[in-house]
BAFI-3210 file (N, C-alpha, C; in Angstrom, 3 decimals, decimal comma, padded with zeros to 6 digits):
// residues 84
n [1|2|3|4|5|6|7|8|9|10|11|12|13|14|15|16|17|18|19|20|21|22|23|24|25|26|27|28|29|30|31|32|33|34|35|36|37|38|39|40|41|42|43|44|45|46|47|48|49|50|51|52|53|54|55|56|57|58|59|60|61|62|63|64|65|66|67|68|69|70|71|72|73|74|75|76|77|78|79|80|81|82|83|84]
n.u [034,588|035,753|034,786|036,052|035,497|036,143|035,512|032,698|032,322|033,475|031,769|029,412|030,103|030,427|027,797|026,509|027,789|026,988|024,257|024,100|025,142|023,191|020,979|021,625|021,841|019,544|016,447|013,794|011,231|011,003|013,537|015,012|013,894|014,739|017,460|017,571|016,766|019,019|020,915|019,829|020,006|022,777|023,313|022,065|023,672|026,017|025,186|024,650|027,171|028,807|027,401|027,871|030,668|031,469|029,533|028,346|025,755|023,734|021,266|020,625|021,538|020,068|017,455|017,542|017,983|015,552|013,872|014,900|014,176|011,392|011,107|012,006|010,038|007,789|008,537|008,654|005,991|004,620|005,729|004,994|002,229|001,861|002,662|000,693]
n.v [044,711|046,546|047,732|048,763|051,255|050,097|047,403|047,391|048,444|046,491|044,313|045,425|045,783|043,125|042,149|043,766|042,902|040,204|040,633|041,998|040,039|038,024|039,403|039,677|037,023|035,567|034,181|034,132|036,203|036,421|035,701|037,795|039,946|039,343|039,696|042,426|043,357|042,616|044,377|046,834|046,529|046,518|049,177|050,389|049,521|050,873|053,578|053,597|052,950|055,110|057,080|056,405|056,688|059,126|061,248|064,029|064,271|061,861|060,871|061,144|059,198|057,004|057,766|057,901|055,203|054,157|055,213|053,781|051,175|051,445|052,013|049,587|047,846|048,868|048,380|045,570|044,969|046,124|044,680|042,029|042,287|042,717|040,261|038,529]
n.w [-015,677|-018,265|-021,387|-024,549|-027,116|-029,497|-029,251|-029,308|-031,863|-033,491|-032,972|-033,988|-036,692|-037,468|-037,145|-039,049|-041,399|-041,504|-041,774|-044,272|-045,966|-045,605|-046,595|-049,283|-050,112|-049,442|-050,552|-049,811|-048,362|-045,571|-044,577|-045,657|-044,262|-041,655|-042,011|-042,564|-040,085|-038,583|-039,672|-038,896|-036,120|-035,857|-036,529|-034,353|-032,215|-032,890|-032,570|-029,801|-028,770|-029,610|-028,295|-025,637|-025,314|-026,472|-026,647|-024,757|-023,796|-022,569|-023,338|-026,019|-027,912|-027,043|-027,602|-030,384|-030,939|-030,046|-032,039|-034,216|-033,492|-033,589|-036,320|-037,402|-036,439|-037,763|-040,401|-040,517|-039,907|-042,085|-044,242|-043,595|-043,684|-046,381|-047,358|-046,313]
ca.u [035,285|035,455|034,928|036,388|034,603|036,496|034,773|031,346|032,365|033,730|030,511|028,473|030,486|030,117|026,350|026,169|028,264|026,092|022,985|024,228|025,278|021,877|020,095|021,971|021,778|018,240|015,441|012,466|011,061|011,225|014,991|015,460|013,477|015,635|018,742|017,410|016,774|020,413|021,564|019,328|020,593|024,164|023,281|021,717|024,867|026,911|024,691|024,829|028,604|029,283|026,754|028,511|032,064|031,799|028,528|028,161|024,361|023,562|019,939|020,440|021,706|018,973|016,273|017,724|017,774|014,106|013,342|015,302|013,326|010,073|011,210|012,102|008,721|006,909|008,987|008,225|004,532|004,221|006,115|004,169|000,873|001,886|002,735|-000,606]
ca.v [044,594|047,696|047,528|049,968|051,507|049,183|046,165|047,604|048,651|045,192|043,578|046,050|045,496|041,715|042,052|044,388|042,039|039,050|041,119|042,276|038,743|037,397|040,174|039,396|035,593|034,964|034,267|034,358|037,523|036,351|035,749|039,156|040,796|039,075|040,322|043,869|043,562|042,564|045,621|047,903|046,321|046,971|050,639|050,740|049,330|051,993|054,791|053,500|052,985|056,487|057,845|056,100|057,104|060,435|062,288|064,501|064,048|060,410|060,471|061,313|057,910|056,120|058,204|057,476|053,751|053,927|055,461|052,658|050,038|051,736|051,855|048,156|047,254|049,288|047,695|044,172|044,958|046,402|043,559|040,863|042,534|042,515|038,806|037,919]
ca.w [-016,942|-019,092|-022,825|-025,294|-028,241|-030,581|-029,042|-029,810|-033,310|-034,120|-032,893|-034,908|-038,080|-037,719|-037,344|-040,329|-042,481|-041,558|-042,307|-045,708|-046,621|-045,609|-047,477|-050,679|-050,423|-049,169|-051,614|-049,264|-047,752|-044,128|-044,383|-045,966|-043,138|-040,529|-042,347|-042,374|-038,640|-038,135|-040,083|-038,022|-034,793|-035,934|-036,451|-032,976|-031,387|-033,194|-031,918|-028,357|-028,456|-029,722|-027,243|-024,356|-025,225|-027,047|-026,447|-023,377|-023,419|-022,639|-023,795|-027,458|-028,583|-026,668|-028,335|-031,767|-030,969|-029,973|-033,378|-035,063|-033,121|-034,158|-037,771|-037,677|-036,205|-038,851|-041,619|-040,442|-039,976|-043,467|-045,112|-043,307|-044,163|-047,831|-047,586|-046,011]
c.u [034,833|035,725|035,281|035,416|034,903|035,748|033,363|031,328|032,650|032,460|029,502|028,826|030,242|028,625|025,928|026,609|027,382|024,739|023,031|024,358|023,928|020,899|020,359|021,760|020,399|017,295|014,047|012,418|011,323|012,720|015,557|015,085|014,362|016,993|018,683|017,390|018,197|021,154|021,111|019,858|022,059|024,235|022,955|022,911|025,867|026,471|024,921|026,302|029,143|028,643|027,463|029,890|032,328|030,823|028,439|026,729|024,025|022,208|019,749|020,532|020,570|017,687|016,377|017,506|016,292|013,433|013,698|014,447|011,912|010,049|011,266|010,751|007,745|007,263|008,520|006,714|004,039|004,555|005,268|002,719|000,803|001,922|001,365|-001,688]
c.v [045,733|047,379|048,852|050,120|050,562|047,864|046,278|047,770|047,356|044,344|044,118|045,747|044,030|041,516|042,636|043,509|040,797|039,458|041,387|040,974|038,031|038,092|039,840|037,926|034,968|035,169|034,545|035,666|037,510|036,422|037,131|040,108|040,589|039,718|041,837|044,207|043,535|043,853|046,779|047,754|046,737|048,495|051,096|050,590|050,451|053,263|054,747|053,541|054,402|057,379|057,631|056,732|058,540|061,534|062,727|064,279|062,576|059,978|060,478|059,979|056,960|056,497|057,778|055,980|053,416|054,190|054,323|051,432|050,237|051,576|050,380|047,468|047,621|048,572|046,250|044,072|045,176|045,238|042,323|041,061|042,389|041,018|038,161|038,459]
c.w [-017,848|-020,567|-023,488|-026,463|-029,400|-030,467|-029,604|-031,325|-034,054|-034,103|-033,895|-036,362|-038,428|-037,954|-038,687|-041,494|-042,626|-042,150|-043,796|-046,488|-046,701|-046,528|-048,939|-051,063|-050,237|-050,343|-051,063|-048,474|-046,245|-043,817|-044,659|-044,828|-041,920|-040,777|-042,187|-040,886|-038,082|-038,490|-039,189|-036,600|-034,761|-035,851|-035,028|-032,044|-031,635|-032,486|-030,412|-027,962|-028,536|-028,671|-025,908|-024,248|-025,680|-026,631|-024,989|-022,873|-023,634|-023,184|-025,293|-028,194|-028,271|-027,397|-029,793|-031,901|-030,842|-031,313|-034,332|-034,763|-033,670|-035,658|-038,145|-037,476|-037,316|-040,151|-041,630|-040,562|-041,397|-044,384|-044,854|-043,728|-045,682|-048,154|-047,380|-046,905]
res [m|s|h|s|i|e|t|y|l|i|l|s|s|l|l|a|a|i|g|v|y|g|f|l|e|r|k|n|l|i|g|i|l|i|s|i|e|l|i|l|n|a|a|s|i|n|f|l|a|f|n|k|f|i|s|p|d|k|g|v|g|q|v|i|v|l|f|i|i|g|l|a|a|a|e|v|t|l|a|l|s|i|i|l]
***
């Protein structure tokens, strides 16, 4: 079963919308961090989708996603250390 780029972009936009809604509606810091994670995951899906369908070099999108995962881990670590 082959997926088109629109499928990935719709999934990514749904994740981003849920993340933004959660970011704006949550009052506690843990809920806000989870919402930020959803937004970063939506960006990762976008990078991988465009990498799969458009980019001639298949490693570029994967490297960018690894940086996003590292950024998300650092963000959560810093926020949780401030909480504790």
